[in-house]
C-alpha positions as CSV (number, residue, x, y, z in Angstrom):
1,M,-8.1,27.6,12.4
2,Y,-7.9,24.6,9.9
3,P,-4.5,22.6,9.1
4,G,-3.6,22.4,5.5
5,I,-5.3,24.7,4.2
6,Y,-2.3,26.4,3.4
7,N,0.4,24.0,4.0
8,D,0.3,23.8,-0.9
9,Y,-2.3,26.4,-1.1
10,G,-1.2,29.7,-0.1
11,P,-3.7,32.7,-0.4
12,A,-2.4,33.4,-4.0
13,R,-3.4,30.1,-5.1
14,M,-6.7,29.8,-2.6
15,A,-7.6,32.9,-4.6
16,S,-7.3,31.6,-7.5
17,I,-9.5,28.4,-7.1
18,Y,-12.6,30.5,-4.9
19,G,-12.2,33.4,-7.1
20,A,-9.7,36.7,-7.2
21,V,-9.5,37.6,-3.3
22,N,-7.0,39.1,-1.5
23,D,-7.8,39.1,1.9
24,N,-6.7,35.8,4.1
25,H,-9.7,35.9,6.4
26,I,-11.9,36.5,3.2
27,I,-10.6,33.3,1.3
28,E,-10.6,31.3,4.9
29,T,-14.5,32.2,5.0
30,E,-15.4,31.4,1.7
31,Y,-13.5,27.9,1.7
32,N,-15.1,27.1,4.9
33,R,-18.7,28.1,3.2
34,I,-17.7,25.9,0.3
35,L,-16.5,23.2,2.0
36,F,-18.9,22.8,5.3
37,N,-21.8,24.2,3.1
38,G,-22.1,26.9,6.2
39,Q,-21.9,24.8,9.1
40,S,-19.0,23.8,11.7
41,P,-16.8,21.9,11.0
42,I,-17.3,18.0,13.6
43,G,-15.5,15.4,15.3
44,H,-11.8,17.5,15.0
45,V,-9.4,15.2,16.7
46,C,-8.0,16.4,20.0
47,G,-5.2,14.1,20.8
48,P,-4.7,10.3,19.8
49,M,-7.9,8.2,18.5
50,P,-7.4,4.6,20.3
51,M,-7.4,2.5,17.3
52,G,-10.4,0.1,18.5
53,S,-13.1,3.3,18.4
54,T,-12.1,4.8,14.4
55,G,-14.6,2.2,12.9
56,S,-17.4,3.1,15.3
57,G,-16.6,6.6,15.2
58,V,-16.7,6.7,11.2
59,N,-20.5,4.4,12.0
60,M,-21.9,7.4,13.9
61,M,-21.1,10.2,12.0
62,L,-22.6,8.3,8.8
63,R,-25.7,7.5,10.9
64,N,-26.1,11.1,12.5
65,P,-28.3,13.1,9.6
66,A,-27.0,16.3,10.4
67,Q,-23.2,15.2,10.3
68,R,-24.5,12.9,7.2
69,A,-25.8,16.2,5.2
70,Q,-21.5,17.4,5.4
71,L,-20.5,14.4,4.4
72,D,-22.6,14.1,1.8
73,T,-22.2,17.5,0.8
74,L,-18.0,16.9,0.8
75,A,-18.8,14.1,-1.7
76,S,-20.8,16.3,-3.6
77,N,-17.7,18.5,-4.0
78,L,-15.3,16.7,-4.7
79,K,-17.5,14.4,-7.3
80,S,-17.7,17.9,-9.0
81,T,-14.0,18.0,-9.6
82,M,-13.6,15.2,-11.7
83,G,-14.6,14.8,-15.5
84,L,-13.3,17.7,-17.9
85,K,-14.2,19.7,-15.1
86,G,-11.0,17.7,-12.9
87,L,-8.4,19.6,-15.5
88,F,-9.4,22.6,-13.8
89,N,-10.3,22.2,-10.6
90,R,-7.8,19.8,-8.9
91,G,-6.6,22.1,-6.9
92,Q,-10.1,22.1,-4.8
93,A,-10.4,18.4,-4.6
94,K,-6.7,18.3,-3.1
95,V,-7.3,20.8,-0.9
96,I,-10.5,19.3,0.4
97,L,-8.7,15.8,1.1
98,Q,-5.5,17.6,3.0
99,N,-8.1,19.4,5.4
100,L,-10.0,16.2,6.3
101,A,-7.0,14.5,6.1
102,A,-4.9,17.0,9.0
103,T,-8.2,17.5,11.0
104,N,-9.9,14.5,11.5
105,P,-9.3,11.2,9.2
106,M,-12.2,9.3,10.6
107,K,-14.2,12.2,8.9
108,L,-12.2,11.6,5.6
109,A,-12.9,8.0,6.1
110,A,-16.3,8.7,6.2
111,V,-16.4,10.8,3.2
112,E,-15.0,8.3,1.3
113,I,-18.2,5.8,2.6
114,A,-20.3,8.5,1.4
115,Y,-18.8,9.2,-1.5
116,A,-19.3,5.4,-2.7
117,E,-22.6,5.1,-1.9
118,K,-23.3,8.2,-3.9
119,Y,-22.2,7.8,-6.7
120,G,-20.2,3.6,-6.9
121,S,-23.5,1.7,-5.7
122,G,-21.4,1.2,-2.4
123,D,-18.1,0.4,-4.3
124,L,-15.8,1.6,-1.8
125,T,-12.8,2.1,-4.4
126,K,-14.8,4.4,-6.6
127,L,-13.3,7.6,-5.2
128,R,-9.9,5.9,-5.8
129,R,-11.1,4.8,-9.1
130,D,-12.0,8.4,-9.6
131,L,-8.9,10.2,-8.6
132,R,-7.1,8.2,-10.7
133,R,-8.7,8.7,-14.0
134,N,-8.8,12.1,-13.7
135,F,-6.0,12.7,-12.0
136,D,-3.1,10.3,-13.3
137,R,-3.9,11.3,-17.1
138,L,-0.5,12.3,-18.3
139,N,1.4,10.1,-15.6
140,F,0.5,6.7,-18.9
141,F,3.6,4.8,-17.1
142,R,2.7,5.6,-13.6
143,I,6.1,6.5,-12.9
144,G,6.6,7.7,-9.7
145,G,3.6,6.3,-8.2
146,P,0.0,7.1,-7.6
147,P,-1.4,10.7,-7.6
148,E,-0.8,12.7,-4.5
149,E,-4.4,13.0,-4.2
150,I,-4.2,8.5,-3.6
151,R,-1.5,9.1,-0.9
152,I,-4.0,12.0,0.8
153,L,-6.6,9.2,0.9
154,N,-4.8,6.7,2.2
155,Q,-5.0,8.6,6.0
156,A,-8.8,7.3,6.0
157,A,-7.2,3.4,5.5
158,K,-5.2,4.0,8.6
159,V,-8.5,4.4,10.5
160,S,-11.2,2.3,9.1
161,V,-10.6,-1.6,8.2
162,P,-13.0,-1.4,5.0
163,N,-11.2,2.0,3.9
164,A,-8.6,0.2,4.2
165,S,-9.5,-2.8,2.3
166,A,-10.7,-0.9,-0.8
167,A,-7.2,0.9,-0.7
168,L,-5.3,-2.6,-1.0
169,H,-7.5,-4.2,-3.6
170,D,-7.2,-0.8,-5.6
171,A,-3.4,-0.3,-5.1
172,L,-2.7,-4.1,-5.8
173,K,-4.4,-3.7,-9.5
174,F,-1.4,-1.1,-10.2
175,G,1.2,-3.9,-8.6
176,R,4.3,-2.4,-8.6
177,S,3.3,1.4,-9.1
178,D,1.6,1.7,-5.5
179,R,3.3,-0.1,-2.9
180,G,3.3,2.8,-1.4
181,T,-0.7,2.4,-0.5
182,V,0.4,-1.4,0.6
183,D,3.0,-0.2,2.5
184,E,1.3,2.2,4.4
185,I,-1.5,-0.3,5.1
186,L,0.3,-3.7,6.0
187,L,4.1,-2.5,7.1
188,K,3.9,0.9,8.6
189,N,1.0,0.1,11.0
190,P,2.0,-1.4,14.2
191,N,-1.6,-2.7,15.1
192,S,-1.9,-6.2,14.4
193,H,-5.6,-6.5,15.8
194,F,-6.3,-3.8,12.6
195,V,-4.2,-5.7,10.1
196,N,-5.9,-9.3,11.1
197,A,-9.8,-7.0,10.5
198,V,-8.3,-5.9,7.5
199,A,-7.3,-9.0,5.8
200,R,-10.5,-10.9,7.1
201,D,-12.5,-8.1,6.0
202,Y,-10.9,-8.1,2.6
203,E,-11.5,-11.9,1.8
204,Q,-14.9,-11.2,2.6
205,R,-15.4,-7.9,0.4
206,Y,-13.8,-9.4,-3.0
207,G,-14.1,-12.8,-2.7
208,T,-10.3,-13.9,-2.3
209,S,-7.6,-14.0,0.3
210,L,-5.3,-11.2,0.5
211,H,-2.5,-13.8,0.8
212,S,-2.9,-14.7,-2.6
213,K,-3.8,-11.7,-4.2
214,I,0.1,-10.4,-2.9
215,K,1.4,-13.7,-4.5
216,D,-0.3,-13.3,-8.1
217,T,0.8,-9.3,-7.4
218,Y,4.2,-9.4,-6.3
219,P,5.1,-13.4,-8.2
220,A,8.6,-14.5,-5.8
221,V,10.5,-15.1,-8.5
222,L,10.6,-11.6,-9.9
223,D,11.0,-10.2,-5.6
224,F,14.2,-9.0,-6.1
225,G,13.4,-6.5,-3.1
226,N,11.7,-9.6,-0.7
227,T,8.4,-7.5,-1.1
228,Q,6.1,-10.7,-0.9
229,N,8.2,-12.2,2.4
230,N,8.0,-8.8,3.9
231,Y,3.9,-8.5,3.2
232,L,3.5,-12.2,3.8
233,G,5.3,-12.1,6.9
234,R,3.3,-9.1,8.5
235,L,0.3,-10.5,7.6
236,N,1.1,-14.0,8.7
237,G,2.2,-12.3,12.4
238,A,-1.4,-10.7,12.3
239,T,-3.7,-13.4,11.4
240,A,-1.8,-15.8,13.5
241,N,-3.7,-14.2,16.8
242,A,-7.5,-14.4,17.6
243,Y,-9.2,-11.2,17.9
244,P,-12.0,-10.1,18.9
245,A,-14.5,-8.6,16.7
246,Y,-13.1,-5.3,15.3
247,P,-15.3,-1.9,15.3
248,M,-15.8,-1.3,11.7
249,A,-17.7,1.0,9.4
250,F,-19.9,-0.1,6.4
């Protein structure tokens, strides 16, 4: 019914999260009650979503009162896994993120924005910072890249320009330890219109050009893997053309 629920967390794991339950149907029913607050899922993706409609789709979710109530509930559920509770509730946070990423990345983007508005005074990097702070505690040197929750959340950065800007802003703070996020947004996205919009939004949102930030993060003198050239080449190709305004959220 909901792709991703049982991928990494089978019935036994779900039971450990939601109580001593050993019936699959009861587990999934309880999961849906908690995740959707007794409401039916909204906005499932049926086939590919045109890239130009993603930002407006996120906005529609945020502005619809019924859908916004769901988004706020999901944001609250994620927040409840943070702090000391995060040591014990990491599985719950991961399940929520996995389910949203698998069923509707636009809804995941909308939840990230709702979380920013509720808990970060509008700072769209808030959820990413909380995920790093709570779930990367034992990885002091950040060996192996960011927490898996960040990699799941990157699905939102593929469909919403502001989410992509925030993901880059967060990832570039960690330099070489989170190249995966930068790769996902810049190198693995074939939509130059989207990348162009991200570059513009990044400069407006953070007061510096994405080109400059990449040069600072990946100095050419240390760039044995040609990382800087790869990123700048992608940006230059995407920003060389004039595009109409891109549908955006937030």
